[in-house]
N, C-alpha and C positions, 0 to 999 in steps of 0.2 A: 933441380926443383921439380921438374915434370916427372922424373923417374921416381921420386918419393911420393908424389900425389897419386900416380896411376895405381900402384898397388893398394894404397889406402882407399881409393875410390872403389876398386874391385871388391875389397873386403866389406865396405859399407853396402854395396849393391847385393852381395851374397847374403849378408846378415839380414838385410831388409826382406829379401825373397824368402829366406828360411822362416823369418818371423811371420810373414804373411801366410805361408803355407801351413805353419803350425796353427794359426788362428782359424784358417779355413777348415783344416781337418778336425779341429776340436769343437766345431759348431755342432749343436745337437741336431739329430735328424729332424726333418720337417714333420710337423704334426699334420694329420689329415684334417686340418681345420681350415675352413675357407671363409672368405668374406663374400665374394660375389659368385653365385652359381647360376647356371641357367634355371629357369623357373621349375620348382619342384612340380612333379606331376601328381595331381589328384585326378583320379579316374574321371573321364569325361562326364559332362553333365548327365544326370540320370533322371528318368521320368518314372515316377512311382506307378505301380500297377494297382490303382485304386480310383474309384469314381469320386472320392472325396479326399484327395491327398493331403489337405491341410489338417485333417483330423484322423484319417483312416477309420472313420466311424463305421463304414460299411464292411470292414474286414473282420474276420473272426477274432474274438478276443480271448476265448477260453482255450486252454491248452489242449483239452480233449478234442477240440475241433481243428487243431493246427496240424496240417499234414507234414510230417517230417521229411517226406520224399519231395515235397514241393520245393522249387527253386526260389519261391518268393520269400525274401528276407525282410522282416520288420525293422524299421529304423526310426530314429528321431534326429532332428537337426540340432546340432550343437555348434555354435559359433560358425555357422555357414556350412558345416560339413554333415553329411548323412552318416550317422554312427549306428552300427549294429552291434548287438551282444556286448554293449558297454564300452568297448574300446577299439572296435574295428571300423576303419574308414571305408565307406562304400564309394563316396564321391561327393559331388555338390549337386543339389536338386536343380533341375531345369527351371522350375518355377520358384522364384525367391520367396514366395508366400508359404511354401510348404513347410510344415513343422513336423509331420509324421507321415509314414506311408509304408508301402511294401515294394521291394525292388526285385526284379527278376535277375538276380546276380549270376554271372558266369562263374564256373568253378575256378578256384585259384590255380595259378601256375606255380611251378616249383623252380628253384634255381638249379641249373643243370650241373653245377659243380660247387664244392663247399668254400670256395674263395669268393668272398662277397665284397665288392667295392663299397667304400663308405666315406662319408665326410661329416664333420661336425661344424655346424654353422657358427660363425665367430660371435654371434649374439646370444648363444645358448648359455644361460647361467650355469656355473659349476660343471664344466665339461669333464672334469675328472671322474664323475659318476659314470659317464659313458665309457671312458677308458677302462674303468674297473670292470664293467660288464663285458667289454670286448676281451679283456685279459682272461676273464673267467672262461669264455668260449674257447679261446686259444689254448688254455691249459687243460681243459677238461673234455673237449668235444672235437669232432673232425672238422668243425667249421672255423675258418680263419677269416680275418678282415684285412683287406688291402686298401691302401690309400686311393681315393678317387683321383684319377688322372685322365679325365675326359672319356671314361668308359661310357658305353651306351646306357647301361643300367647301374644304379647305385642306390643305397639307402642313405638318407641325409637326416641326421639328428638335429632337430630344430625346435625353437621354443613353442610351447603350447600354453594355453591359458589356465585350464582348470583340471586337467587329467592327462593321462598318457594314452596316446592313440597310435595305431599303425594300420597300414593296409595289410591285406591277407595275401601272402605269397609274393611272387615276383610280378609286380604290376607293369614294370617297364619304365624307362626314363629315370628321373631322379625322384624317387618316392620317399616321402617324409616319414619319420617316426617322431611324432610330436610329444614333447616332454614339458609338463608343467614344473614349476620350481620344486614341488614336493616329491616328484618322481625320483626314487632312489635307485641304486644299481640293480637291486633285486627285481624291481618293477620293470626296469629296462630290459633285463634278461627275458621277462615275460613278453614284452612287446617285440623283441627281436625274434622270439619263437613264432609270433604271429607273422612277422615279415618273411619267415622261412616257410610259411604255409600251414602252421599248426593252429587248430581251433581249441576253444576251451573244452576241458575234459567233460564238464557237466553238460555240454551242448552236443556231445556225440549222439548219433541216432539210437545207439544201444544203451544209453545211460539209464533207462528205466529198469534194466536188469540189475543195476548196481546201486542206484540212488532212489530215494523217495524225495521228490520235490514238494515241499510243504507250502503250497500256493497261498494258503490263508495267512501265512506268517510273513509273506514278502510284501515289501512296500509296493503299492499298486503301480507307482511310476517306474518300478524297476523289474517288472515281470518279464519284459522282453530280454533281460539278461539271461533268462533261463530257457529260452527257446532252443529247440534242437536244430542242428544244421542238416541240410540235405546230404545224402550219402556221398554225393560227388565231392563234397568238401573234405572228405576224409583221406585224401591222397597221401598226405604227409604221415598221418597216424597209421595208415594202411590197416593191417589186420592185428595190430598190437592190442594186448589186453588192457582193460580199464585200469587206470593207475590212481589209487587213492592218495598218492603223495606227489603227484605231478605239479609242477610249477604253473601249469595251466588250469588247475582246479581251484575253484573258489573255496574260501574258508566256510565252514558249515553255518555260520551265522551272518554271512555276507548279505547285505541288502534287506535285512529284516525290518519290519515296520516298528518294532520296539526292541530296545537293547536287550540282548540275552536270548531272544527267540531264535531257534534254529530255523534255517530255510532249507536245509538238506539233511538227510539222514542216510547212513549206509544201510543197504539191504543185506549185507553180509557181516561176518565177524571182524572185518577189517575196518579200522577207524579212519575217518576222513582227516588227513593230516598233511595238507599241501606244503611244498617247499616255498619259502619266502625269500631266501637268499641263495639262489642257485637252482639247479635242476635235479630232479630225482634220477635214480639209476635208470628207470625205464625211459625217461625223457632223453637221456644221453644215448641209450641203446637205439632209440628210434632214429636219432641223427645218424648213427653209424649204419643203420639199415638203409637210410636214405642215400648215404654215400658209402657204399660197401668197399670201394677201392681205397678209401682213406686209411692212413696209418693210424693204428690205435694209440692212445696216449695214456692208457691205464696199465 
């Protein structure tokens, strides 16, 4: 009886082991989606450079008086964060009563290689929109994204309240890309470009050679969206030509005070036609220029 049971037992053990291994090997790869992360890093508390930081009333308000070479960046506080240029996180104000101000911002740092660690917070609604944006970069640019596994620096896609926001360049630590529910994959591509160090095209120091900003048509509360950045903020764009199709360029009627009014006009015969779902050819070439050793995917 024992001779009969022993082979049968061996067969059962082998079958069970094989079944377990099959189940193990057939599991889908782990997503870079996380529940508990160390605290996301928002740049340390900032102190506005203004005598009246709650209103910034003493600061110049007219564009012609705004020095594009100055490092002072105008911001407004949204949900506790100092936001510049509409969607770039500068940090958190040192004084919780601050609502507006100017900040002496350091120039952005760039990622030293095109493999960017990332994670998706598990409470982010519709994480597939992030995966769509990441796949777009993987398939069309030299930039790829690797799952967060305790690397020192990473971008974390996390919930936002009313807009899409990102830090500019490599800030260090776990830096958030904040996404409101309405932020779709094309907008996420835009925010990822900010996290790689790219500024808005209409904010370039040389934009007046290519665009007319129609200040009288702009919503007064949105004029800071059209400020120019200091030259030091152009490290990612470098000496690239102005791009009327860049995903980082606003639409020509964006932030108008009345529907249908243009806020920008081209100074050349090239039409303002920014990309909304993906990057322009020039955007992609800028990424290859930033990472020249990367293998091309076109």
